[in-house]
PDB file of N, CA, C and O in Angstrom, chain B, residues numbered from 101:
ATOM      1  N   MET B 101     113.862  94.819 107.830  1.00  0.00           N
ATOM      2  CA  MET B 101     113.160  95.689 108.037  1.00  0.00           C
ATOM      3  C   MET B 101     111.841  95.574 108.079  1.00  0.00           C
ATOM      4  O   MET B 101     111.192  94.648 107.592  1.00  0.00           O
ATOM      5  N   ILE B 102     111.250  96.898 108.902  1.00  0.00           N
ATOM      6  CA  ILE B 102     109.655  96.673 108.782  1.00  0.00           C
ATOM      7  C   ILE B 102     109.145  98.151 108.883  1.00  0.00           C
ATOM      8  O   ILE B 102     109.185  98.689 109.990  1.00  0.00           O
ATOM      9  N   ASN B 103     108.591  98.959 107.622  1.00  0.00           N
ATOM     10  CA  ASN B 103     108.397  99.488 107.349  1.00  0.00           C
ATOM     11  C   ASN B 103     106.617  99.963 107.487  1.00  0.00           C
ATOM     12  O   ASN B 103     105.759  99.300 106.903  1.00  0.00           O
ATOM     13  N   PHE B 104     106.329 100.957 108.178  1.00  0.00           N
ATOM     14  CA  PHE B 104     105.163 101.294 108.798  1.00  0.00           C
ATOM     15  C   PHE B 104     104.697 102.988 109.213  1.00  0.00           C
ATOM     16  O   PHE B 104     105.271 103.873 109.847  1.00  0.00           O
ATOM     17  N   PHE B 105     103.325 102.905 108.480  1.00  0.00           N
ATOM     18  CA  PHE B 105     102.984 104.052 109.127  1.00  0.00           C
ATOM     19  C   PHE B 105     101.840 104.712 110.347  1.00  0.00           C
ATOM     20  O   PHE B 105     100.654 104.397 110.251  1.00  0.00           O
ATOM     21  N   LEU B 106     102.317 105.658 111.498  1.00  0.00           N
ATOM     22  CA  LEU B 106     102.102 105.948 112.462  1.00  0.00           C
ATOM     23  C   LEU B 106     101.535 106.835 112.210  1.00  0.00           C
ATOM     24  O   LEU B 106     102.436 107.396 111.586  1.00  0.00           O
ATOM     25  N   ASN B 107     100.115 108.019 112.121  1.00  0.00           N
ATOM     26  CA  ASN B 107      99.605 109.036 112.302  1.00  0.00           C
ATOM     27  C   ASN B 107     100.174 109.081 111.129  1.00  0.00           C
ATOM     28  O   ASN B 107      99.280 109.535 110.414  1.00  0.00           O
ATOM     29  N   GLY B 108     101.042 108.910 110.509  1.00  0.00           N
ATOM     30  CA  GLY B 108     101.272 109.819 108.903  1.00  0.00           C
ATOM     31  C   GLY B 108     102.701 109.533 109.022  1.00  0.00           C
ATOM     32  O   GLY B 108     103.310 110.108 108.120  1.00  0.00           O
ATOM     33  N   GLN B 109     103.492 108.838 109.823  1.00  0.00           N
ATOM     34  CA  GLN B 109     104.928 109.505 109.715  1.00  0.00           C
ATOM     35  C   GLN B 109     104.586 108.381 109.253  1.00  0.00           C
ATOM     36  O   GLN B 109     103.532 107.840 108.918  1.00  0.00           O
ATOM     37  N   LYS B 110     106.350 107.957 109.317  1.00  0.00           N
ATOM     38  CA  LYS B 110     106.979 106.648 109.033  1.00  0.00           C
ATOM     39  C   LYS B 110     107.915 105.535 109.398  1.00  0.00           C
ATOM     40  O   LYS B 110     109.093 105.605 109.045  1.00  0.00           O
ATOM     41  N   TYR B 111     107.538 104.678 109.973  1.00  0.00           N
ATOM     42  CA  TYR B 111     108.348 104.316 110.891  1.00  0.00           C
ATOM     43  C   TYR B 111     109.350 103.200 110.684  1.00  0.00           C
ATOM     44  O   TYR B 111     109.019 102.583 109.671  1.00  0.00           O
ATOM     45  N   THR B 112     110.760 102.542 111.395  1.00  0.00           N
ATOM     46  CA  THR B 112     111.137 101.260 110.585  1.00  0.00           C
ATOM     47  C   THR B 112     111.252 100.268 112.108  1.00  0.00           C
ATOM     48  O   THR B 112     111.303 100.933 113.142  1.00  0.00           O
ATOM     49  N   THR B 113     111.272  99.522 112.178  1.00  0.00           N
ATOM     50  CA  THR B 113     111.906  98.589 113.100  1.00  0.00           C
ATOM     51  C   THR B 113     112.716  97.590 112.717  1.00  0.00           C
ATOM     52  O   THR B 113     113.115  97.800 111.572  1.00  0.00           O
ATOM     53  N   GLU B 114     113.017  96.868 113.049  1.00  0.00           N
ATOM     54  CA  GLU B 114     113.816  95.551 113.175  1.00  0.00           C
ATOM     55  C   GLU B 114     113.213  94.133 113.269  1.00  0.00           C
ATOM     56  O   GLU B 114     113.333  93.120 112.580  1.00  0.00           O
ATOM     57  N   ASN B 115     112.815  94.310 113.906  1.00  0.00           N
ATOM     58  CA  ASN B 115     111.644  93.316 115.243  1.00  0.00           C
ATOM     59  C   ASN B 115     110.998  93.442 115.025  1.00  0.00           C
ATOM     60  O   ASN B 115     110.976  94.571 114.537  1.00  0.00           O
ATOM     61  N   THR B 116     109.345  92.626 114.954  1.00  0.00           N
ATOM     62  CA  THR B 116     108.226  91.732 115.055  1.00  0.00           C
ATOM     63  C   THR B 116     107.997  92.551 116.631  1.00  0.00           C
ATOM     64  O   THR B 116     108.461  92.386 117.759  1.00  0.00           O
ATOM     65  N   ILE B 117     106.796  93.719 115.853  1.00  0.00           N
ATOM     66  CA  ILE B 117     106.334  94.204 117.377  1.00  0.00           C
ATOM     67  C   ILE B 117     104.494  93.693 117.272  1.00  0.00           C
ATOM     68  O   ILE B 117     104.310  92.750 116.501  1.00  0.00           O
ATOM     69  N   THR B 118     103.463  94.143 117.841  1.00  0.00           N
ATOM     70  CA  THR B 118     102.433  93.936 118.040  1.00  0.00           C
ATOM     71  C   THR B 118     101.957  95.168 118.634  1.00  0.00           C
ATOM     72  O   THR B 118     102.695  95.891 119.304  1.00  0.00           O
ATOM     73  N   LEU B 119      99.998  95.577 118.264  1.00  0.00           N
ATOM     74  CA  LEU B 119      99.718  97.254 118.124  1.00  0.00           C
ATOM     75  C   LEU B 119     100.389  97.072 120.064  1.00  0.00           C
ATOM     76  O   LEU B 119     100.761  97.978 120.810  1.00  0.00           O
ATOM     77  N   SER B 120     100.355  96.427 120.181  1.00  0.00           N
ATOM     78  CA  SER B 120      99.806  97.204 122.185  1.00  0.00           C
ATOM     79  C   SER B 120     101.719  97.024 122.087  1.00  0.00           C
ATOM     80  O   SER B 120     102.072  98.185 121.881  1.00  0.00           O
ATOM     81  N   ASP B 121     102.662  96.382 122.125  1.00  0.00           N
ATOM     82  CA  ASP B 121     104.027  96.769 121.768  1.00  0.00           C
ATOM     83  C   ASP B 121     104.097  98.884 121.883  1.00  0.00           C
ATOM     84  O   ASP B 121     104.426  99.825 122.605  1.00  0.00           O
ATOM     85  N   LEU B 122     103.393  98.442 120.307  1.00  0.00           N
ATOM     86  CA  LEU B 122     104.160 100.708 120.230  1.00  0.00           C
ATOM     87  C   LEU B 122     103.298 101.030 120.732  1.00  0.00           C
ATOM     88  O   LEU B 122     103.266 102.243 120.529  1.00  0.00           O
ATOM     89  N   LEU B 123     102.188 100.666 121.523  1.00  0.00           N
ATOM     90  CA  LEU B 123     101.531 101.937 122.326  1.00  0.00           C
ATOM     91  C   LEU B 123     102.287 101.553 123.507  1.00  0.00           C
ATOM     92  O   LEU B 123     102.432 102.566 124.192  1.00  0.00           O
ATOM     93  N   LYS B 124     102.760 100.679 123.979  1.00  0.00           N
ATOM     94  CA  LYS B 124     103.218 101.094 125.331  1.00  0.00           C
ATOM     95  C   LYS B 124     104.789 101.522 124.665  1.00  0.00           C
ATOM     96  O   LYS B 124     105.325 102.235 125.514  1.00  0.00           O
ATOM     97  N   TYR B 125     105.677 101.355 123.514  1.00  0.00           N
ATOM     98  CA  TYR B 125     106.747 101.818 123.897  1.00  0.00           C
ATOM     99  C   TYR B 125     106.172 103.562 123.657  1.00  0.00           C
ATOM    100  O   TYR B 125     106.707 104.387 124.397  1.00  0.00           O
ATOM    101  N   PHE B 126     105.004 104.133 122.541  1.00  0.00           N
ATOM    102  CA  PHE B 126     105.001 105.287 122.518  1.00  0.00           C
ATOM    103  C   PHE B 126     104.562 105.459 124.256  1.00  0.00           C
ATOM    104  O   PHE B 126     103.492 106.049 124.407  1.00  0.00           O
ATOM    105  N   ASN B 127     105.126 105.101 125.304  1.00  0.00           N
ATOM    106  CA  ASN B 127     103.687 105.389 125.952  1.00  0.00           C
ATOM    107  C   ASN B 127     101.757 106.410 126.838  1.00  0.00           C
ATOM    108  O   ASN B 127     101.339 107.151 127.727  1.00  0.00           O
ATOM    109  N   CYS B 128     101.350 105.519 125.538  1.00  0.00           N
ATOM    110  CA  CYS B 128     100.337 106.023 125.378  1.00  0.00           C
ATOM    111  C   CYS B 128      99.708 105.664 126.702  1.00  0.00           C
ATOM    112  O   CYS B 128     100.246 104.741 127.313  1.00  0.00           O
ATOM    113  N   ASN B 129      98.525 106.318 127.311  1.00  0.00           N
ATOM    114  CA  ASN B 129      97.483 105.612 127.883  1.00  0.00           C
ATOM    115  C   ASN B 129      96.145 105.001 127.299  1.00  0.00           C
ATOM    116  O   ASN B 129      95.235 105.793 127.054  1.00  0.00           O
ATOM    117  N   THR B 130      95.938 103.514 127.032  1.00  0.00           N
ATOM    118  CA  THR B 130      95.040 103.234 126.411  1.00  0.00           C
ATOM    119  C   THR B 130      93.681 102.236 126.885  1.00  0.00           C
ATOM    120  O   THR B 130      93.339 101.059 126.778  1.00  0.00           O
ATOM    121  N   GLU B 131      92.987 103.936 127.666  1.00  0.00           N
ATOM    122  CA  GLU B 131      92.115 103.641 128.392  1.00  0.00           C
ATOM    123  C   GLU B 131      91.500 104.713 127.272  1.00  0.00           C
ATOM    124  O   GLU B 131      90.319 104.623 126.938  1.00  0.00           O
ATOM    125  N   LEU B 132      92.202 105.529 126.826  1.00  0.00           N
ATOM    126  CA  LEU B 132      92.032 107.347 126.492  1.00  0.00           C
ATOM    127  C   LEU B 132      91.953 106.892 125.382  1.00  0.00           C
ATOM    128  O   LEU B 132      91.839 107.879 124.656  1.00  0.00           O
ATOM    129  N   LEU B 133      91.933 105.521 124.443  1.00  0.00           N
ATOM    130  CA  LEU B 133      92.443 106.038 122.810  1.00  0.00           C
ATOM    131  C   LEU B 133      91.955 104.888 122.462  1.00  0.00           C
ATOM    132  O   LEU B 133      91.805 103.923 123.211  1.00  0.00           O
ATOM    133  N   VAL B 134      91.554 104.982 120.719  1.00  0.00           N
ATOM    134  CA  VAL B 134      90.791 103.930 119.380  1.00  0.00           C
ATOM    135  C   VAL B 134      92.082 103.642 118.280  1.00  0.00           C
ATOM    136  O   VAL B 134      92.690 104.554 117.722  1.00  0.00           O
ATOM    137  N   VAL B 135      92.269 102.692 118.156  1.00  0.00           N
ATOM    138  CA  VAL B 135      93.297 102.625 117.156  1.00  0.00           C
ATOM    139  C   VAL B 135      92.464 101.849 115.819  1.00  0.00           C
ATOM    140  O   VAL B 135      91.719 100.869 115.802  1.00  0.00           O
ATOM    141  N   GLU B 136      93.113 103.059 114.378  1.00  0.00           N
ATOM    142  CA  GLU B 136      93.362 102.575 113.215  1.00  0.00           C
ATOM    143  C   GLU B 136      94.256 101.973 113.374  1.00  0.00           C
ATOM    144  O   GLU B 136      95.324 102.246 113.922  1.00  0.00           O
ATOM    145  N   TYR B 137      93.692 100.587 112.635  1.00  0.00           N
ATOM    146  CA  TYR B 137      94.981  99.708 112.096  1.00  0.00           C
ATOM    147  C   TYR B 137      94.394  99.361 110.155  1.00  0.00           C
ATOM    148  O   TYR B 137      93.712  98.353 109.970  1.00  0.00           O
ATOM    149  N   ASN B 138      94.568  99.808 109.552  1.00  0.00           N
ATOM    150  CA  ASN B 138      94.612  99.906 108.038  1.00  0.00           C
ATOM    151  C   ASN B 138      93.161  99.868 107.481  1.00  0.00           C
ATOM    152  O   ASN B 138      92.545  99.083 106.760  1.00  0.00           O
ATOM    153  N   ASN B 139      92.733 101.563 108.394  1.00  0.00           N
ATOM    154  CA  ASN B 139      91.127 101.733 108.244  1.00  0.00           C
ATOM    155  C   ASN B 139      89.965 100.964 109.057  1.00  0.00           C
ATOM    156  O   ASN B 139      88.809 101.244 108.742  1.00  0.00           O
ATOM    157  N   PHE B 140      90.147 100.164 109.918  1.00  0.00           N
ATOM    158  CA  PHE B 140      89.419  99.579 110.110  1.00  0.00           C
ATOM    159  C   PHE B 140      89.604  99.943 112.048  1.00  0.00           C
ATOM    160  O   PHE B 140      90.607 100.503 112.489  1.00  0.00           O
ATOM    161  N   ILE B 141      88.644  99.570 112.783  1.00  0.00           N
ATOM    162  CA  ILE B 141      88.823 100.358 114.543  1.00  0.00           C
ATOM    163  C   ILE B 141      89.460  99.197 114.908  1.00  0.00           C
ATOM    164  O   ILE B 141      88.974  98.094 114.660  1.00  0.00           O
ATOM    165  N   CYS B 142      90.337  99.325 115.383  1.00  0.00           N
ATOM    166  CA  CYS B 142      90.824  97.454 116.197  1.00  0.00           C
ATOM    167  C   CYS B 142      90.524  97.435 117.371  1.00  0.00           C
ATOM    168  O   CYS B 142      91.107  98.183 118.155  1.00  0.00           O
ATOM    169  N   PRO B 143      89.225  96.301 117.922  1.00  0.00           N
ATOM    170  CA  PRO B 143      89.359  96.711 119.070  1.00  0.00           C
ATOM    171  C   PRO B 143      90.152  95.691 120.202  1.00  0.00           C
ATOM    172  O   PRO B 143      90.389  94.485 120.142  1.00  0.00           O
ATOM    173  N   LYS B 144      90.455  96.708 121.257  1.00  0.00           N
ATOM    174  CA  LYS B 144      91.357  96.719 122.467  1.00  0.00           C
ATOM    175  C   LYS B 144      91.869  95.567 122.383  1.00  0.00           C
ATOM    176  O   LYS B 144      93.077  95.583 122.149  1.00  0.00           O
ATOM    177  N   LYS B 145      91.183  94.119 122.534  1.00  0.00           N
ATOM    178  CA  LYS B 145      91.172  92.924 123.020  1.00  0.00           C
ATOM    179  C   LYS B 145      92.010  91.783 122.050  1.00  0.00           C
ATOM    180  O   LYS B 145      92.215  90.628 122.425  1.00  0.00           O
ATOM    181  N   LEU B 146      92.713  92.655 119.958  1.00  0.00           N
ATOM    182  CA  LEU B 146      93.470  92.447 119.568  1.00  0.00           C
ATOM    183  C   LEU B 146      94.329  93.075 119.271  1.00  0.00           C
ATOM    184  O   LEU B 146      95.018  92.899 118.266  1.00  0.00           O
ATOM    185  N   TRP B 147      94.518  94.326 120.461  1.00  0.00           N
ATOM    186  CA  TRP B 147      96.323  94.663 120.333  1.00  0.00           C
ATOM    187  C   TRP B 147      97.499  93.403 120.857  1.00  0.00           C
ATOM    188  O   TRP B 147      98.695  93.310 120.582  1.00  0.00           O
ATOM    189  N   ASN B 148      97.035  92.934 121.306  1.00  0.00           N
ATOM    190  CA  ASN B 148      98.445  91.564 121.077  1.00  0.00           C
ATOM    191  C   ASN B 148      98.240  91.039 120.214  1.00  0.00           C
ATOM    192  O   ASN B 148      99.200  91.333 119.502  1.00  0.00           O
ATOM    193  N   SER B 149      97.633  90.401 119.669  1.00  0.00           N
ATOM    194  CA  SER B 149      97.691  89.566 118.552  1.00  0.00           C
ATOM    195  C   SER B 149      98.145  90.069 117.081  1.00  0.00           C
ATOM    196  O   SER B 149      98.420  89.475 116.038  1.00  0.00           O
ATOM    197  N   ILE B 150      98.098  91.519 117.489  1.00  0.00           N
ATOM    198  CA  ILE B 150      98.155  91.912 116.313  1.00  0.00           C
ATOM    199  C   ILE B 150      99.946  92.760 115.809  1.00  0.00           C
ATOM    200  O   ILE B 150     100.628  93.719 116.170  1.00  0.00           O
ATOM    201  N   LYS B 151     100.015  91.507 114.672  1.00  0.00           N
ATOM    202  CA  LYS B 151     101.341  91.737 114.832  1.00  0.00           C
ATOM    203  C   LYS B 151     101.860  92.933 113.633  1.00  0.00           C
ATOM    204  O   LYS B 151     101.544  92.678 112.471  1.00  0.00           O
ATOM    205  N   ILE B 152     102.746  94.385 113.931  1.00  0.00           N
ATOM    206  CA  ILE B 152     103.243  95.324 112.592  1.00  0.00           C
ATOM    207  C   ILE B 152     103.496  93.698 111.585  1.00  0.00           C
ATOM    208  O   ILE B 152     103.527  92.483 111.782  1.00  0.00           O
ATOM    209  N   THR B 153     103.668  94.945 110.162  1.00  0.00           N
ATOM    210  CA  THR B 153     103.758  94.183 109.123  1.00  0.00           C
ATOM    211  C   THR B 153     104.022  95.336 108.085  1.00  0.00           C
ATOM    212  O   THR B 153     103.560  96.473 108.177  1.00  0.00           O
ATOM    213  N   GLU B 154     105.011  94.765 106.872  1.00  0.00           N
ATOM    214  CA  GLU B 154     105.151  95.607 105.735  1.00  0.00           C
ATOM    215  C   GLU B 154     104.124  97.049 105.393  1.00  0.00           C
ATOM    216  O   GLU B 154     103.283  96.559 104.638  1.00  0.00           O
ATOM    217  N   ASN B 155     103.799  98.385 105.535  1.00  0.00           N
ATOM    218  CA  ASN B 155     103.623  99.213 104.878  1.00  0.00           C
ATOM    219  C   ASN B 155     102.028  99.324 105.374  1.00  0.00           C
ATOM    220  O   ASN B 155     101.109  99.664 104.628  1.00  0.00           O
ATOM    221  N   ASN B 156     101.832  98.828 107.345  1.00  0.00           N
ATOM    222  CA  ASN B 156     100.746  98.770 108.086  1.00  0.00           C
ATOM    223  C   ASN B 156     100.597 100.615 107.873  1.00  0.00           C
ATOM    224  O   ASN B 156     101.505 101.414 107.642  1.00  0.00           O
ATOM    225  N   ASN B 157      99.315 100.842 108.025  1.00  0.00           N
ATOM    226  CA  ASN B 157      98.438 102.018 108.497  1.00  0.00           C
ATOM    227  C   ASN B 157      98.380 102.016 109.661  1.00  0.00           C
ATOM    228  O   ASN B 157      98.110 100.897 110.097  1.00  0.00           O
ATOM    229  N   ILE B 158      98.608 103.327 110.961  1.00  0.00           N
ATOM    230  CA  ILE B 158      98.271 102.547 112.267  1.00  0.00           C
ATOM    231  C   ILE B 158      97.528 103.986 112.717  1.00  0.00           C
ATOM    232  O   ILE B 158      98.165 104.855 112.121  1.00  0.00           O
ATOM    233  N   GLU B 159      96.413 104.655 113.541  1.00  0.00           N
ATOM    234  CA  GLU B 159      96.465 106.273 113.279  1.00  0.00           C
ATOM    235  C   GLU B 159      96.378 105.642 114.506  1.00  0.00           C
ATOM    236  O   GLU B 159      96.489 104.416 114.507  1.00  0.00           O
ATOM    237  N   ILE B 160      96.095 106.587 116.202  1.00  0.00           N
ATOM    238  CA  ILE B 160      96.033 106.597 117.153  1.00  0.00           C
ATOM    239  C   ILE B 160      94.997 107.774 117.213  1.00  0.00           C
ATOM    240  O   ILE B 160      95.002 108.840 116.596  1.00  0.00           O
ATOM    241  N   ILE B 161      94.259 107.365 117.974  1.00  0.00           N
ATOM    242  CA  ILE B 161      92.812 108.646 118.598  1.00  0.00           C
ATOM    243  C   ILE B 161      92.994 108.534 119.816  1.00  0.00           C
ATOM    244  O   ILE B 161      92.841 107.569 120.566  1.00  0.00           O
ATOM    245  N   SER B 162      93.494 110.067 120.081  1.00  0.00           N
ATOM    246  CA  SER B 162      92.536 110.055 121.798  1.00  0.00           C
ATOM    247  C   SER B 162      91.974 111.106 122.148  1.00  0.00           C
ATOM    248  O   SER B 162      92.269 112.294 122.026  1.00  0.00           O
ATOM    249  N   ILE B 163      90.965 110.460 122.685  1.00  0.00           N
ATOM    250  CA  ILE B 163      89.568 110.934 122.996  1.00  0.00           C
ATOM    251  C   ILE B 163      90.119 111.940 124.025  1.00  0.00           C
ATOM    252  O   ILE B 163      91.174 111.889 124.656  1.00  0.00           O
ATOM    253  N   VAL B 164      89.010 112.991 124.038  1.00  0.00           N
ATOM    254  CA  VAL B 164      89.361 113.870 125.195  1.00  0.00           C
ATOM    255  C   VAL B 164      88.085 114.527 125.940  1.00  0.00           C
ATOM    256  O   VAL B 164      87.762 115.660 125.580  1.00  0.00           O
ATOM    257  N   GLY B 165      87.419 113.955 126.847  1.00  0.00           N
ATOM    258  CA  GLY B 165      86.830 115.447 127.829  1.00  0.00           C
ATOM    259  C   GLY B 165      86.727 116.405 127.543  1.00  0.00           C
ATOM    260  O   GLY B 165      87.763 116.888 127.086  1.00  0.00           O
ATOM    261  N   GLY B 166      85.305 117.486 127.597  1.00  0.00           N
ATOM    262  CA  GLY B 166      85.281 119.152 128.051  1.00  0.00           C
ATOM    263  C   GLY B 166      83.976 118.794 128.290  1.00  0.00           C
ATOM    264  O   GLY B 166      83.200 117.841 128.372  1.00  0.00           O
ATOM    265  N   GLY B 167      84.111 120.276 128.384  1.00  0.00           N
ATOM    266  CA  GLY B 167      82.427 120.723 129.350  1.00  0.00           C
ATOM    267  C   GLY B 167      82.286 122.455 128.557  1.00  0.00           C
ATOM    268  O   GLY B 167      81.344 123.192 128.847  1.00  0.00           O
TER     269      GLY B 167
END
């Protein structure tokens, strides 16, 4: 079991997943967000290679336009 935090909430998974898998699972529009992984902004090109491990802290920040 892998425990991790997403936007301050604790989650658990039995499988090894990547950041990309996580975003797909939550149906995130990847064109309009920024991912912070363990306090660092994670470039989109790395989402497929970064695996979620024990106690990782992930923040998904949505970009909202306005006027």
